[in-house]
N, C-alpha and C positions, 0 to 999 in steps of 0.2 A: 469609817473606812478610809476616808482621805487622810485623816491625820495618821493612821497606822501605816499607810502606804508611803507617806513622805517620811516618816521616821525610819521605816525599813530601808528606804532608798538612801537616806543620810548615813545610816549605820553601815551600809555596804560601800557607797561611793566615797565618802569622805575619810574614812581610814585608808582605803586604796590610795587615795591622793597623797596621804600622808606617807605612806610606805614608799611611794614612788618620788617623794621629795617635792611634791607639788600642793602641799597644803599650807594654808596661811590662815590667820585669824584677824578679825577686826573686833576690838573690844569697845563697846559702847557704854553710854552713860549708866545703864541699868546695873552693869556689874559694879560700878563704884558705889551706887545707891545702895546695892545689897550689902556693901561693906559698912554702910552708915554714913556714907558722903551725902550731901544735900543734893536735890535736883537743881536744875537750872533756876526753876521758879523759886524754890526755897532759898537758893544762894543769893537771888537779888530781891528778896522780900524786903529787906530793911532798906535798901536803896529805893525801891518803888514807894515805900511809905514816906521816904524823904522828898521825893517829887510829887507826892499826892496820887500815886498810881497804884493800884493792887497788882501785884505781878501776876496772881492767879487769873486775872481778867485780861491779861495781855499775852497774845501768842508770840508776838515778835520780841523775845527777850533780848536779843542782840540790840534792838532799839532802845530798850530801857537803859542798857549799859551806855549806849551811845548818848543819850540824853543826860545821864549822870556826869558822863565826861564833859559835855558841853556846859553843864551848869557849873561844875567844879573847876573847869579850865584845865583839867588834867585827868588822866586815868588812875590817879594815885588812890582815890577812894574805893574804885572797883578791885584794884590790885590788893588793897588791904583786906577786903572781904574775903578774896579768893585765898589768901594767906592765911587768914584765921581760920577759915572753914576747910580748906582743902590740905593746909600745910601740916596738919595734925596726922599722925600715923594711926591707922585703924587696922583692925585684924585683917589679914589677906584672906578672901573668900576661897573656899575649896575649889570652885571653878578654876580660879587662877593657878591654885597649886597643881592641878591636873594639867593645865595648858603648859605650865613649866616643865612638865615632865615628857610632853608629847614632841615628836621629831619635827618641830616647826622652825623654820628659818626666818619667817618674817611675821612680825605682828604690827598692826596698824590700830592707832586710837585717836580720838579726839579728847580724850580725858586729861586733866592736867596732873593728877595724883600719881603716886609712885608704887601702886600696888603690883604693877607688873614687875618692876625692878625689884621689889623686896621677894616676889614669889620665886624668882630665878635665883636671887641671893641665898634663899633658904635651901636650896639643893646644890648650891655652888656651881651654878650653870652659868657660863659667860653670856653676857648681854651688852651689846651695843645700842645705847639709847641716842637716837638722832631726834633733836627736838628744835632744830633751826636749820636753815638752809647751809649755814657755815659747817655744821656737823656732817653734812652730805659729802664734803669734800674730804672727809678724813678716812683713812684707810681702816677697812673692817678688820677686827679681830680675827683671826683663823678660828673657825669652828663656833664663832659666837652667832647667836640669833640676833637679829636687828630689830629693834623697836622703833617704829616711826611715830613720833608724836606730832602729828601734823598741825595740832593747834597750839603746841607749845607745852611747857611743863611749868609745874609750881615752883621749881627751882630757878626758873628765869621769868618771872613776872614782867619784865619789860618787853617780852616777846611772845605774849599769849594772844589767841585770836578770841575776842569777846564782844566787840562792838560792830556796828553796821559797817563802819569804816574797814574794819579788819577783813570783814567777808567780801566787801566789794573790791578791796585792793589785794585780796589773797593772791592773786595770779602775778601782781607786781612784787609783793613783798616776800611770798613763800611758793611762788609758783614751781620751784624746782622739784617739789615733792610730787607734783601731778604726773608727770611722765613715768615716774616710779610707780605710783599707786596704779595708774592705767596699764603698765606693763604687767604688774601682778594679777590685777583683775582680768587681763586678757590671757595669761598663761597658768594661773593657778586656781585652786578651788579655794575660796574664801569662806570662812565660816564667821558669820556675824553673831555676836553675843552681846545681849543686854541693850538691844535697840528697840525703839517704839516710835509710833507716829507723831509723839509729842516732842521728839528730841530734834531740836532745829539743826544740829551738827549732822544728823544722819541725813536730812534733806540735802545738805550741802555734799555730802559724799555720794548720794544717789545721783544727784545731777552730773557729777563727774562721770559716773558709769554711763548714764544716758548720752551724754556728750560724746563719749568714745565709741559707743555701739548703739547707733540709731535702730539696728535690728539684729536679731539672732545674737544676744549678748552671751557670754560664757555663763555656765551654771554655777551658782554659788548657793550656800545655805544660810538660813537665818533661824535661830531658835527663838520663838516669841512666846509670851503668855498673853492671851486674850484677857480683856477686862473681866474681873469677877465682881459679883454683886457685893461682897463684903468690902470692896475697895471704895464704894461710893454711899453717900448719905441717902439719895433718893432713887427710886426706881427710873425716874426721868433721865437722871443724869447717867445712870448705868447703861440704859437703852441707847442713849445718845453716843456715848463712848464705844459700845460694842458695834455700833453700826459703823462709826468711823474706822474701828480697827478692822472690821471685815473688808470695807472698801480699800483700806490701805494694804492689807494683806494680799488682796487680788491685785492691787496696782504693783506690787513687789515683783510680779511676774515680768513686768516690762523691763525690768533691771536684771533679770535673770536669777533672781532669788527664789529658791525653793523654801517655803515656809514650814518649819517643823514646830507644830503648836504643843505647849505643855499647859498643864492645870496649875502647877505649882512651881515656884522657883527651884525647889530642891530637886526637881526632875533633871535640871540642866547638868548637875554634877554627875547624876546617875547615867545620862546620856554620854557625857564625856568618859566616865569610867568604862562604859562599854566600847567606846572608840579606843581608849587606851588598851584595853584587853585584846581587841581585834588587832592592833597594831603589834602588840607584844606577841600574839600568836604567829607573826611572821618571823619572829627571832627565835633561834634555837641556841641554847648555851650547852656546849659539850664539856661537862664537868668530870674531873676525876684526875688520877695520878698514878704514876708507876715509876719508881726509882730505876734510873738506867743502870745502876750498878748491882741491881739484884738478880738480873737475867731472868730465869724461868719463862714465864708467858709473855715476857716483853714484845717478842715479834708478833704474836697473835693480838695483843692488846693495841699495838701500834697499827696493825692493819685494819682492826674493827673500827677504831677512831677515825682513820683515814677514810674509811668507806662510809663512815656516817657524815664526815665532813663533805664528801663529794655529793652525798644525797641532799644535805642541806642546800648546797649550791645548785644541783640540777632542779631542785623544786622551786628556785626563785626565792628562797628564804635567806635572812641575813644570818650570819654566824657570830654568836657571842662567846668570846674565849677570854680565859685568864691567862693564855699563852704559856702554860706549863711546858716542861721539857719533852715528855712523851705523848701524853694524851692530848694536850694543847697543840704541840707542833703538828701532830699527826693529823688532826682534824683541820687545821688550818691548812696543810699541805693538801689534802683532799678537796677542800673548799676551792682553793686555787686552781687546781686540776679542772674542777667543773666550770668555773669562770673562763678558763683559757679555751677549753673545748666550746663554749658557748659563745666565744668571741667578745666577751665582755670583761672589762677590768674595773668595774664600779666599785673598787676596794673603799674608797672614801665613805660611801654610804652604806655599804653591805657588810663589812668586816668591823665588828665592834670589840675592840680588844681592851683589856684592862690589866695589864701585866702586874703581878704581886711583886712589890719591891723586895729584893733579896737582902738579907743582912750580911754585913762583912763576916769573914771567918772568925769564929770564936763568939760572935754577937747574937742575941736571940731576936727573932723577928718582931715587928711592931704588930702585937695581935690586934690592937683596936683598929689600926688601919685596915688589916687583912679583913677584919669582920665587916668594916664599912665596905670595902671592895666587894665582898660576897653579897652583902645586901644589895648594893647597886646593880651587880650583874643579874641577881634574881629579879630585881624590879624591871631591869630593861628587857629581860627575857620572857617568853610566854610558855616556852616548852624547855625543859632541862632534861638532858640525856646523861645518865651516869655511867662512865666506863672506868672499871678498876677502882682505885682509890686505895693505894697501898703506899707505905712510906717506910724507911728504915728506922727502927728504934735506936735512940741515942744509947741505951743502957745496954742492950743485948746485940746490936747490930744486925738484928734479924728484921724480915719484913713483917709489918703489923698494918691493921686497918688504919687508914689515915683519917684523923679525927676532924682535920679541915674539910674533908669531902662530906662527912656526916654533918658539919656545920653548914655547909652549903645546901645540904638536903633540907635542913631546917629553915633556912632562908627562902628556898624554893616553896616550901609549903606555906610559909607566911605571906609570900607574895602570890598565892594562889596559882602557881604555875602548874602545867601538866608534866608529871613526873615519869621518866621511863628509865628505869635502871636495867643495865644489861647484866643480869645476875651472873651469867656464865664467865665474866671477866674477873670475878673474885672481888676480895677487899670490901670497900664500903658499899660498892654497887650490889654485891651479894647480900650484904645486911640490909640494905634498903629495900631490896626485892623481897627478903623474907618479911620485913615489917609491913609492907603493902599488901602481900597476899592475904586475902580474907579481912582485911581492914574495912572500916566504914567509909573510907574515901570514895567519892562518886566516880563511877567508870562510865557513865553516859549522860547525855543531856548538857545544858550549857554550863553546869557547874563540875563537869568531869575534870579530874586531876590525876588520872592514872589510867593505865591499860587494865584490861580484865585479868582475872586470875589465870585464865588459860593463857593469856599472852606472856604475862610474867613468867608463868613456869616454861614457856618455850624459850624466852630470853635467857633462862637460868640453865637450859639444857647444856650439859657439858660438851656436847658434839656439835652444837649448833655453828654454822658458818657464817662468815661475814656477809655473804649473799643473802642468806635466809633472814638475818637481822635486818637487813636493809629492806627487804620485802615486808616484813612485820611493821617496821617503822613507817614505810610507805603507806600501809593501810591505815595506820593511826593518824597520819597526816591528813589522808582523805577524810576520815571520820571528823577530824577537828575542823577542817574546812567547811564540811557540810554543816556542822553545829553553828559555825560563824554565819 
């Protein structure tokens, strides 16, 4: 019951923090180990053997590094081990692939590897890496997430935190990180991934939290996996580790950490996928098109798209748009009206526009680029509303169904978006509506992806008004929120 309750709380509170721009992540050693990098103990095994010490028998691994530095007269031996073991590129775990897609502005880690950088690079998302105090003075890239590698990076081995001296002199050498970390811990909801009671770096970070908040610390979350019997050779060792874990988990409450326990590391990715879906559900993509030169129903289509944009703003959701001429501009106009009347102009966060690059006259559009944009828009959004979907045929100069909007429908299906076609607006929206009515696609529960047949038929009614459409969509929004 306790685990289920904390999981439910996490899946409600953390997505809300992300939606509000107040969600951060701390990446612990367990994430790197899951990618195949060694633990601290494994990393220093060879060094321990050189000193006649079994690293597995020593809990203060920073001391082991310190002794090696003293014996060898420099840190070169330790740095070479880090370079050999951490410098190799391993596959990016799914956990970090999902993190790279979430609306996170700040990531903290004590890991040296480049997994986070590579996860962001894979989705072409800008990331500013801050691994030294000198980096803190650099101007942040607009729109980039900031990765604070508070113990340094494998790319700069002369400046990593590894020995007792490094920890004891942290405030002197890297103290500029601390006010920032404490500010984020006091103003944001931090999700701790891959931490355990055997990680010496985590003890260091937790001490900083405790130092800043002697009572009533802010609430954060930690996804942790209790020791499993198969992890240990003997029952006695398993029992000892389990007892330590239970005591440590309770102790985390002192630091404001809500523990979300899992039985298997694979559950971390599933939890983050649920977080991603809940964040996406707050974003609505109004897809569609209507050529200005065609006339016809253009006024009605514009009014409906504008009313939907205003509804999105009134509901506190974010608008996703390809910024097209009629449907895109109308939905953005309605969205802005809602923000004005609400007294807020939080456009930087709430309006997510990906305008399609238009070709020069006589040139064809870059279809590969447009497909990539459609895929990205579908990934960002959790709900896609289709309005119209008409273009002028190049051969006949007559209106026809826009195949690009149909491609957006396929992208939305592939991304498991909730799809709402306004069939009465014609074009691709009408075709999508016809395809969905009677289809096997779920209409209820956590896997719902479309309105009911009755709702689709209402949206397709020729005489339905913009106000009636807004009421129907509002009812669907309510249902989606209850599902979440």
